[in-house]
N, CA, C and O atoms as a Tinker XYZ file with bonds, in Angstrom:
   388  protein
     1  N      0.848000   -1.190000    0.000000    73     2
     2  CA     0.000000    0.000000    0.000000    64     1     3
     3  C      0.888000    1.246000    0.000000    63     2     4     5
     4  O      1.815000    1.359000    0.803000    81     3
     5  N      0.605000    2.142000   -0.876000    73     3     6
     6  CA     1.338000    3.394000   -0.931000    64     5     7
     7  C      0.618000    4.395000   -0.040000    63     6     8     9
     8  O     -0.256000    5.130000   -0.497000    81     7
     9  N      0.992000    4.418000    1.239000    73     7    10
    10  CA     0.268000    5.236000    2.208000    64     9    11
    11  C      0.374000    6.721000    1.900000    63    10    12    13
    12  O     -0.555000    7.478000    2.183000    81    11
    13  N      1.493000    7.146000    1.325000    73    11    14
    14  CA     1.640000    8.569000    1.012000    64    13    15
    15  C      0.627000    8.994000   -0.049000    63    14    16    17
    16  O      0.038000   10.071000    0.045000    81    15
    17  N      0.428000    8.149000   -1.053000    73    15    18
    18  CA    -0.557000    8.443000   -2.082000    64    17    19
    19  C     -1.962000    8.416000   -1.492000    63    18    20    21
    20  O     -2.784000    9.288000   -1.777000    81    19
    21  N     -2.230000    7.397000   -0.658000    73    19    22
    22  CA    -3.531000    7.312000    0.007000    64    21    23
    23  C     -3.785000    8.562000    0.857000    63    22    24    25
    24  O     -4.889000    9.105000    0.874000    81    23
    25  N     -2.743000    9.001000    1.555000    73    23    26
    26  CA    -2.867000   10.175000    2.413000    64    25    27
    27  C     -3.225000   11.415000    1.596000    63    26    28    29
    28  O     -4.110000   12.182000    1.975000    81    27
    29  N     -2.538000   11.604000    0.482000    73    27    30
    30  CA    -2.780000   12.775000   -0.361000    64    29    31
    31  C     -4.189000   12.787000   -0.938000    63    30    32    33
    32  O     -4.781000   13.850000   -1.125000    81    31
    33  N     -4.721000   11.608000   -1.219000    73    31    34
    34  CA    -6.039000   11.519000   -1.842000    64    33    35
    35  C     -7.179000   11.414000   -0.831000    63    34    36    37
    36  O     -8.345000   11.519000   -1.210000    81    35
    37  N     -6.869000   11.212000    0.423000    73    35    38
    38  CA    -7.900000   11.011000    1.437000    64    37    39
    39  C     -8.742000   12.268000    1.640000    63    38    40    41
    40  O     -8.228000   13.386000    1.631000    81    39
    41  N    -10.033000   12.063000    1.821000    73    39    42
    42  CA   -10.937000   13.168000    2.115000    64    41    43
    43  C    -11.012000   13.425000    3.617000    63    42    44    45
    44  O    -11.411000   14.504000    4.054000    81    43
    45  N    -10.623000   12.420000    4.399000    73    43    46
    46  CA   -10.663000   12.523000    5.857000    64    45    47
    47  C     -9.335000   12.032000    6.407000    63    46    48    49
    48  O     -8.794000   11.029000    5.942000    81    47
    49  N     -8.810000   12.745000    7.402000    73    47    50
    50  CA    -7.580000   12.353000    8.088000    64    49    51
    51  C     -7.893000   12.204000    9.569000    63    50    52    53
    52  O     -8.679000   12.963000   10.135000    81    51
    53  N     -7.265000   11.214000   10.180000    73    51    54
    54  CA    -7.446000   11.033000   11.615000    64    53    55
    55  C     -6.099000   10.927000   12.301000    63    54    56    57
    56  O     -5.095000   10.558000   11.691000    81    55
    57  N     -6.098000   11.255000   13.565000    73    55    58
    58  CA    -4.932000   11.011000   14.401000    64    57    59
    59  C     -5.429000   10.765000   15.815000    63    58    60    61
    60  O     -6.513000   11.206000   16.196000    81    59
    61  N     -4.627000   10.059000   16.578000    73    59    62
    62  CA    -4.978000    9.731000   17.952000    64    61    63
    63  C     -4.217000   10.661000   18.885000    63    62    64    65
    64  O     -2.992000   10.752000   18.813000    81    63
    65  N     -4.931000   11.342000   19.750000    73    63    66
    66  CA    -4.324000   12.264000   20.712000    64    65    67
    67  C     -4.585000   11.757000   22.128000    63    66    68    69
    68  O     -5.637000   11.176000   22.396000    81    67
    69  N     -3.630000   11.974000   23.034000    73    67    70
    70  CA    -3.850000   11.533000   24.408000    64    69    71
    71  C     -4.958000   12.346000   25.074000    63    70    72    73
    72  O     -5.066000   13.558000   24.888000    81    71
    73  N     -5.766000   11.648000   25.848000    73    71    74
    74  CA    -6.760000   12.337000   26.677000    64    73    75
    75  C     -6.018000   13.038000   27.803000    63    74    76    77
    76  O     -4.895000   12.668000   28.146000    81    75
    77  N     -6.647000   14.040000   28.366000    73    75    78
    78  CA    -6.048000   14.782000   29.484000    64    77    79
    79  C     -7.021000   14.791000   30.654000    63    78    80    81
    80  O     -8.239000   14.806000   30.475000    81    79
    81  N     -6.464000   14.782000   31.836000    73    79    82
    82  CA    -7.299000   14.915000   33.035000    64    81    83
    83  C     -7.709000   16.378000   33.164000    63    82    84    85
    84  O     -7.228000   17.230000   32.417000    81    83
    85  N     -8.584000   16.662000   34.097000    73    83    86
    86  CA    -9.011000   18.042000   34.314000    64    85    87
    87  C     -7.842000   18.916000   34.768000    63    86    88    89
    88  O     -7.891000   20.140000   34.641000    81    87
    89  N     -6.799000   18.289000   35.296000    73    87    90
    90  CA    -5.597000   19.031000   35.705000    64    89    91
    91  C     -4.583000   19.170000   34.570000    63    90    92    93
    92  O     -3.557000   19.831000   34.735000    81    91
    93  N     -4.865000   18.546000   33.406000    73    91    94
    94  CA    -3.996000   18.687000   32.250000    64    93    95
    95  C     -2.978000   17.583000   32.062000    63    94    96    97
    96  O     -2.215000   17.621000   31.098000    81    95
    97  N     -2.938000   16.590000   32.958000    73    95    98
    98  CA    -1.971000   15.503000   32.797000    64    97    99
    99  C     -2.482000   14.486000   31.778000    63    98   100   101
   100  O     -3.686000   14.266000   31.646000    81    99
   101  N     -1.532000   13.868000   31.058000    73    99   102
   102  CA    -1.893000   12.870000   30.049000    64   101   103
   103  C     -2.490000   11.639000   30.726000    63   102   104   105
   104  O     -2.042000   11.214000   31.791000    81   103
   105  N     -3.506000   11.082000   30.086000    73   103   106
   106  CA    -4.128000    9.847000   30.546000    64   105   107
   107  C     -3.752000    8.719000   29.583000    63   106   108   109
   108  O     -3.205000    8.975000   28.510000    81   107
   109  N     -4.037000    7.495000   29.957000    73   107   110
   110  CA    -3.719000    6.351000   29.102000    64   109   111
   111  C     -4.656000    6.236000   27.906000    63   110   112   113
   112  O     -4.303000    5.605000   26.910000    81   111
   113  N     -5.839000    6.830000   27.984000    73   111   114
   114  CA    -6.782000    6.776000   26.880000    64   113   115
   115  C     -6.380000    7.754000   25.793000    63   114   116   117
   116  O     -5.709000    8.756000   26.043000    81   115
   117  N     -6.809000    7.435000   24.576000    73   115   118
   118  CA    -6.561000    8.329000   23.455000    64   117   119
   119  C     -7.888000    8.665000   22.796000    63   118   120   121
   120  O     -8.831000    7.873000   22.827000    81   119
   121  N     -7.947000    9.831000   22.209000    73   119   122
   122  CA    -9.146000   10.313000   21.537000    64   121   123
   123  C     -8.813000   10.532000   20.071000    63   122   124   125
   124  O     -7.726000   10.990000   19.718000    81   123
   125  N     -9.763000   10.197000   19.243000    73   123   126
   126  CA    -9.552000   10.376000   17.816000    64   125   127
   127  C     -9.834000   11.826000   17.439000    63   126   128   129
   128  O    -10.823000   12.417000   17.873000    81   127
   129  N     -8.962000   12.373000   16.638000    73   127   130
   130  CA    -9.157000   13.720000   16.106000    64   129   131
   131  C     -9.364000   13.553000   14.602000    63   130   132   133
   132  O     -8.557000   12.918000   13.923000    81   131
   133  N    -10.439000   14.122000   14.095000    73   131   134
   134  CA   -10.799000   13.946000   12.693000    64   133   135
   135  C    -10.667000   15.281000   11.974000    63   134   136   137
   136  O    -11.159000   16.308000   12.441000    81   135
   137  N    -10.000000   15.246000   10.839000    73   135   138
   138  CA    -9.872000   16.431000    9.999000    64   137   139
   139  C    -10.428000   16.127000    8.622000    63   138   140   141
   140  O    -10.273000   15.014000    8.118000    81   139
   141  N    -11.068000   17.097000    8.019000    73   139   142
   142  CA   -11.622000   16.882000    6.680000    64   141   143
   143  C    -10.849000   17.700000    5.653000    63   142   144   145
   144  O    -10.284000   18.749000    5.960000    81   143
   145  N    -10.842000   17.192000    4.435000    73   143   146
   146  CA   -10.114000   17.849000    3.358000    64   145   147
   147  C    -10.898000   19.050000    2.839000    63   146   148   149
   148  O    -12.071000   19.236000    3.160000    81   147
   149  N    -10.238000   19.836000    2.050000    73   147   150
   150  CA   -10.893000   20.988000    1.427000    64   149   151
   151  C    -12.077000   20.541000    0.576000    63   150   152   153
   152  O    -13.051000   21.277000    0.421000    81   151
   153  N    -11.988000   19.338000    0.029000    73   151   154
   154  CA   -13.062000   18.810000   -0.808000    64   153   155
   155  C    -14.378000   18.686000   -0.035000    63   154   156   157
   156  O    -15.455000   18.794000   -0.623000    81   155
   157  N    -14.296000   18.461000    1.263000    73   155   158
   158  CA   -15.505000   18.241000    2.058000    64   157   159
   159  C    -15.970000   19.457000    2.852000    63   158   160   161
   160  O    -17.078000   19.455000    3.388000    81   159
   161  N    -15.157000   20.475000    2.932000    73   159   162
   162  CA   -15.479000   21.612000    3.797000    64   161   163
   163  C    -16.801000   22.267000    3.414000    63   162   164   165
   164  O    -17.614000   22.562000    4.290000    81   163
   165  N    -17.029000   22.497000    2.150000    73   163   166
   166  CA   -18.263000   23.152000    1.729000    64   165   167
   167  C    -19.484000   22.302000    2.089000    63   166   168   169
   168  O    -20.475000   22.819000    2.605000    81   167
   169  N    -19.409000   21.006000    1.818000    73   167   170
   170  CA   -20.506000   20.107000    2.182000    64   169   171
   171  C    -20.712000   20.119000    3.687000    63   170   172   173
   172  O    -21.842000   20.194000    4.170000    81   171
   173  N    -19.614000   20.044000    4.421000    73   171   174
   174  CA   -19.680000   20.056000    5.888000    64   173   175
   175  C    -20.389000   21.316000    6.384000    63   174   176   177
   176  O    -21.291000   21.246000    7.219000    81   175
   177  N    -19.972000   22.457000    5.865000    73   175   178
   178  CA   -20.547000   23.727000    6.316000    64   177   179
   179  C    -22.018000   23.879000    5.936000    63   178   180   181
   180  O    -22.806000   24.418000    6.714000    81   179
   181  N    -22.390000   23.412000    4.756000    73   179   182
   182  CA   -23.751000   23.614000    4.265000    64   181   183
   183  C    -24.731000   22.536000    4.693000    63   182   184   185
   184  O    -25.918000   22.810000    4.865000    81   183
   185  N    -24.242000   21.302000    4.868000    73   183   186
   186  CA   -25.164000   20.192000    5.084000    64   185   187
   187  C    -25.041000   19.496000    6.439000    63   186   188   189
   188  O    -26.043000   19.025000    6.976000    81   187
   189  N    -23.844000   19.424000    6.995000    73   187   190
   190  CA   -23.643000   18.590000    8.169000    64   189   191
   191  C    -23.789000   19.336000    9.481000    63   190   192   193
   192  O    -24.100000   18.717000   10.499000    81   191
   193  N    -23.579000   20.631000    9.495000    73   191   194
   194  CA   -23.689000   21.388000   10.748000    64   193   195
   195  C    -25.163000   21.682000   11.002000    63   194   196   197
   196  O    -25.842000   22.288000   10.173000    81   195
   197  N    -25.638000   21.247000   12.147000    73   195   198
   198  CA   -27.029000   21.487000   12.520000    64   197   199
   199  C    -27.144000   22.509000   13.641000    63   198   200   201
   200  O    -28.171000   23.170000   13.795000    81   199
   201  N    -26.077000   22.629000   14.419000    73   199   202
   202  CA   -26.115000   23.546000   15.554000    64   201   203
   203  C    -24.686000   23.842000   15.998000    63   202   204   205
   204  O    -23.821000   22.966000   15.971000    81   203
   205  N    -24.456000   25.061000   16.397000    73   203   206
   206  CA   -23.174000   25.446000   16.989000    64   205   207
   207  C    -23.470000   26.017000   18.367000    63   206   208   209
   208  O    -24.304000   26.910000   18.520000    81   207
   209  N    -22.778000   25.490000   19.360000    73   207   210
   210  CA   -22.973000   25.934000   20.738000    64   209   211
   211  C    -21.684000   26.561000   21.243000    63   210   212   213
   212  O    -20.612000   25.968000   21.124000    81   211
   213  N    -21.784000   27.742000   21.800000    73   211   214
   214  CA   -20.625000   28.425000   22.365000    64   213   215
   215  C    -20.452000   27.982000   23.819000    63   214   216   217
   216  O    -21.255000   28.331000   24.685000    81   215
   217  N    -19.406000   27.217000   24.069000    73   215   218
   218  CA   -19.126000   26.716000   25.416000    64   217   219
   219  C    -18.137000   27.601000   26.173000    63   218   220   221
   220  O    -17.681000   27.226000   27.254000    81   219
   221  N    -17.803000   28.752000   25.630000    73   219   222
   222  CA   -16.814000   29.617000   26.265000    64   221   223
   223  C    -17.163000   29.954000   27.709000    63   222   224   225
   224  O    -16.302000   29.803000   28.576000    81   223
   225  N    -18.396000   30.410000   28.020000    73   223   226
   226  CA   -18.697000   30.731000   29.418000    64   225   227
   227  C    -18.558000   29.511000   30.347000    63   226   228   229
   228  O    -18.072000   29.636000   31.471000    81   227
   229  N    -18.983000   28.347000   29.874000    73   227   230
   230  CA   -18.867000   27.131000   30.689000    64   229   231
   231  C    -17.406000   26.769000   30.913000    63   230   232   233
   232  O    -17.016000   26.435000   32.032000    81   231
   233  N    -16.601000   26.832000   29.868000    73   231   234
   234  CA   -15.182000   26.497000   29.985000    64   233   235
   235  C    -14.483000   27.466000   30.936000    63   234   236   237
   236  O    -13.634000   27.054000   31.726000    81   235
   237  N    -14.831000   28.735000   30.866000    73   235   238
   238  CA   -14.234000   29.714000   31.787000    64   237   239
   239  C    -14.611000   29.397000   33.232000    63   238   240   241
   240  O    -13.785000   29.517000   34.137000    81   239
   241  N    -15.847000   28.998000   33.437000    73   239   242
   242  CA   -16.296000   28.646000   34.796000    64   241   243
   243  C    -15.565000   27.400000   35.296000    63   242   244   245
   244  O    -15.109000   27.362000   36.439000    81   243
   245  N    -15.455000   26.377000   34.439000    73   243   246
   246  CA   -14.740000   25.156000   34.815000    64   245   247
   247  C    -13.288000   25.469000   35.128000    63   246   248   249
   248  O    -12.749000   24.966000   36.113000    81   247
   249  N    -12.646000   26.288000   34.311000    73   247   250
   250  CA   -11.242000   26.639000   34.525000    64   249   251
   251  C    -11.060000   27.419000   35.825000    63   250   252   253
   252  O    -10.089000   27.203000   36.550000    81   251
   253  N    -11.985000   28.317000   36.118000    73   251   254
   254  CA   -11.910000   29.081000   37.373000    64   253   255
   255  C    -11.984000   28.139000   38.575000    63   254   256   257
   256  O    -11.195000   28.249000   39.514000    81   255
   257  N    -12.942000   27.213000   38.531000    73   255   258
   258  CA   -13.065000   26.243000   39.619000    64   257   259
   259  C    -11.813000   25.386000   39.735000    63   258   260   261
   260  O    -11.349000   25.101000   40.839000    81   259
   261  N    -11.267000   24.976000   38.597000    73   259   262
   262  CA   -10.046000   24.162000   38.589000    64   261   263
   263  C     -8.892000   24.916000   39.242000    63   262   264   265
   264  O     -8.163000   24.362000   40.066000    81   263
   265  N     -8.734000   26.173000   38.869000    73   263   266
   266  CA    -7.656000   26.987000   39.442000    64   265   267
   267  C     -7.838000   27.196000   40.939000    63   266   268   269
   268  O     -6.861000   27.339000   41.674000    81   267
   269  N     -9.087000   27.214000   41.387000    73   267   270
   270  CA    -9.373000   27.372000   42.812000    64   269   271
   271  C     -9.261000   26.051000   43.578000    63   270   272   273
   272  O     -9.481000   26.007000   44.788000    81   271
   273  N     -8.916000   24.978000   42.863000    73   271   274
   274  CA    -8.777000   23.672000   43.502000    64   273   275
   275  C    -10.102000   22.956000   43.726000    63   274   276   277
   276  O    -10.150000   21.952000   44.436000    81   275
   277  N    -11.162000   23.454000   43.136000    73   275   278
   278  CA   -12.497000   22.860000   43.300000    64   277   279
   279  C    -12.750000   21.863000   42.160000    63   278   280   281
   280  O    -13.625000   22.049000   41.315000    81   279
   281  N    -11.946000   20.806000   42.181000    73   279   282
   282  CA   -11.940000   19.836000   41.079000    64   281   283
   283  C    -13.275000   19.102000   40.968000    63   282   284   285
   284  O    -13.783000   18.928000   39.861000    81   283
   285  N    -13.851000   18.671000   42.079000    73   283   286
   286  CA   -15.131000   17.948000   42.021000    64   285   287
   287  C    -16.219000   18.814000   41.396000    63   286   288   289
   288  O    -17.001000   18.342000   40.570000    81   287
   289  N    -16.264000   20.071000   41.792000    73   287   290
   290  CA   -17.271000   20.980000   41.237000    64   289   291
   291  C    -17.032000   21.190000   39.731000    63   290   292   293
   292  O    -17.974000   21.223000   38.939000    81   291
   293  N    -15.766000   21.330000   39.362000    73   291   294
   294  CA   -15.426000   21.530000   37.957000    64   293   295
   295  C    -15.812000   20.301000   37.133000    63   294   296   297
   296  O    -16.370000   20.439000   36.045000    81   295
   297  N    -15.521000   19.103000   37.640000    73   295   298
   298  CA   -15.837000   17.868000   36.921000    64   297   299
   299  C    -17.337000   17.726000   36.696000    63   298   300   301
   300  O    -17.765000   17.224000   35.656000    81   299
   301  N    -18.124000   18.159000   37.649000    73   299   302
   302  CA   -19.588000   18.050000   37.510000    64   301   303
   303  C    -20.116000   18.877000   36.337000    63   302   304   305
   304  O    -21.178000   18.579000   35.792000    81   303
   305  N    -19.382000   19.901000   35.957000    73   303   306
   306  CA   -19.818000   20.773000   34.867000    64   305   307
   307  C    -19.352000   20.303000   33.486000    63   306   308   309
   308  O    -19.810000   20.814000   32.464000    81   307
   309  N    -18.443000   19.330000   33.463000    73   307   310
   310  CA   -17.956000   18.843000   32.176000    64   309   311
   311  C    -19.090000   18.208000   31.376000    63   310   312   313
   312  O    -19.906000   17.482000   31.943000    81   311
   313  N    -19.156000   18.466000   30.077000    73   311   314
   314  CA   -20.188000   17.824000   29.246000    64   313   315
   315  C    -20.032000   16.307000   29.276000    63   314   316   317
   316  O    -18.917000   15.794000   29.375000    81   315
   317  N    -21.134000   15.606000   29.192000    73   315   318
   318  CA   -21.103000   14.145000   29.168000    64   317   319
   319  C    -20.524000   13.688000   27.832000    63   318   320   321
   320  O    -20.861000   14.227000   26.778000    81   319
   321  N    -19.653000   12.694000   27.893000    73   319   322
   322  CA   -19.073000   12.148000   26.677000    64   321   323
   323  C    -20.001000   11.101000   26.092000    63   322   324   325
   324  O    -20.712000   10.403000   26.815000    81   323
   325  N    -19.982000   11.003000   24.769000    73   323   326
   326  CA   -20.819000   10.041000   24.078000    64   325   327
   327  C    -19.926000    9.178000   23.193000    63   326   328   329
   328  O    -19.107000    9.692000   22.431000    81   327
   329  N    -20.093000    7.871000   23.303000    73   327   330
   330  CA   -19.366000    6.958000   22.434000    64   329   331
   331  C    -20.213000    6.699000   21.193000    63   330   332   333
   332  O    -21.418000    6.464000   21.282000    81   331
   333  N    -19.565000    6.748000   20.046000    73   331   334
   334  CA   -20.251000    6.514000   18.793000    64   333   335
   335  C    -19.854000    5.143000   18.263000    63   334   336   337
   336  O    -18.667000    4.868000   18.091000    81   335
   337  N    -20.828000    4.284000   18.003000    73   335   338
   338  CA   -20.486000    2.961000   17.467000    64   337   339
   339  C    -19.970000    3.083000   16.029000    63   338   340   341
   340  O    -20.454000    3.899000   15.244000    81   339
   341  N    -18.980000    2.252000   15.709000    73   339   342
   342  CA   -18.468000    2.240000   14.342000    64   341   343
   343  C    -18.361000    0.789000   13.858000    63   342   344   345
   344  O    -18.218000   -0.137000   14.657000    81   343
   345  N    -18.432000    0.618000   12.569000    73   343   346
   346  CA   -18.363000   -0.711000   11.965000    64   345   347
   347  C    -16.976000   -1.324000   12.170000    63   346   348   349
   348  O    -15.971000   -0.615000   12.235000    81   347
   349  N    -16.942000   -2.651000   12.270000    73   347   350
   350  CA   -15.669000   -3.354000   12.458000    64   349   351
   351  C    -14.667000   -3.037000   11.352000    63   350   352   353
   352  O    -13.471000   -2.918000   11.619000    81   351
   353  N    -15.137000   -2.901000   10.124000    73   351   354
   354  CA   -14.248000   -2.594000    8.996000    64   353   355
   355  C    -13.511000   -1.278000    9.234000    63   354   356   357
   356  O    -12.320000   -1.162000    8.948000    81   355
   357  N    -14.229000   -0.296000    9.758000    73   355   358
   358  CA   -13.617000    1.004000   10.044000    64   357   359
   359  C    -12.692000    0.895000   11.248000    63   358   360   361
   360  O    -11.605000    1.472000   11.244000    81   359
   361  N    -13.106000    0.165000   12.276000    73   359   362
   362  CA   -12.245000   -0.036000   13.450000    64   361   363
   363  C    -10.893000   -0.598000   13.035000    63   362   364   365
   364  O     -9.851000   -0.143000   13.506000    81   363
   365  N    -10.917000   -1.578000   12.164000    73   363   366
   366  CA    -9.669000   -2.184000   11.691000    64   365   367
   367  C     -8.826000   -1.188000   10.908000    63   366   368   369
   368  O     -7.604000   -1.150000   11.058000    81   367
   369  N     -9.463000   -0.395000   10.088000    73   367   370
   370  CA    -8.753000    0.568000    9.233000    64   369   371
   371  C     -8.044000    1.634000   10.067000    63   370   372   373
   372  O     -6.953000    2.076000    9.709000    81   371
   373  N     -8.661000    2.049000   11.179000    73   371   374
   374  CA    -8.079000    3.129000   11.991000    64   373   375
   375  C     -7.376000    2.608000   13.243000    63   374   376   377
   376  O     -7.032000    3.377000   14.140000    81   375
   377  N     -7.170000    1.296000   13.290000    73   375   378
   378  CA    -6.487000    0.665000   14.440000    64   377   379
   379  C     -7.172000    0.960000   15.762000    63   378   380   381
   380  O     -6.520000    1.320000   16.742000    81   379
   381  N     -8.466000    0.809000   15.784000    73   379   382
   382  CA    -9.263000    1.052000   16.973000    64   381   383
   383  C     -9.688000   -0.298000   17.543000    63   382   384   385
   384  O    -10.494000   -1.007000   16.940000    81   383
   385  N     -9.151000   -0.644000   18.686000    73   383   386
   386  CA    -9.464000   -1.951000   19.293000    64   385   387
   387  C    -10.828000   -1.948000   19.947000    63   386   388
   388  O    -11.248000   -2.963000   20.503000    81   387
């Protein structure tokens, strides 16, 4: 497989980034980061976005609590994470166990 050619032609790119604790330390879990090519940006902007939510005030509040050492209170404000099921074929392709 010519991965460089595949990479250049790909419409979607992924990479795995380490998760971080509320204090900023690296965790053993990794999170997938997805990037789309220029080919998909227009479709993404016009068709796939249904809502944009500004979390800036919430993030500022969480950060303030974190800086004050009120970690439990800060954690309670974190948005709930959602796991998205993916097909086995895709799991294999992106090395997702």
